[in-house]
N, C-alpha and C positions, 0 to 999 in steps of 0.2 A: 342118621338113618331115616328118621321120621319124615324129613323134608323130601328125600328122594324116593322113599318106598314106604308110605304110610300103611299102617295096619288098621283094619276095621274088623273087630272081633266082637261077637255078641254071644253070650254075655261078656261084659267087659272084664278082663282078667285083673286080679289083684296085683300080680307081678308080671312084668314083661322083661325078658332077657334076650337081647339081640346081639349076635356076633357076626361080623363080616370081616373076612380075612382077604387081603389084597396081595396076590403073589406076582412077582416078576422074576424071570430067569436072570441069572448072573453069569457073566463071562469068566469070573474067577472068584475065589473065596473072598469074603469081606468080613471085617471085624465090626461087630455091633455091640452096643452097650445093652445089658439086660434091663428089664423093667418089671415092676411089681404088678401082678395080676390080682385084682380084687374080686373075690367071689361074691356076687350079690346074694342077699338073703331072700329066700323064697317064702312067700306068705300066701296062703289060700290057693286059689286057682292061678296057676303059673303057666305062662306061654314061653317056650324057648324056641328061638329061630336062629339057625346058624347056616352059613354058606360062605362061598368064596368066589373071587374073581381071579382068573389066570390071564395075565396080560402078555 
């Protein structure tokens, strides 16, 4: 994320959490294997950015 969309925040945050979801429509149901989501620890001044791309 930092390479394609860098953040410039002042004052500098202690923690940055960035989530980008990429969506594509499907023609039919698909089987996917699950994955573990790790919740980052928030310390001090925390910035949370989330968004998505619909293709």
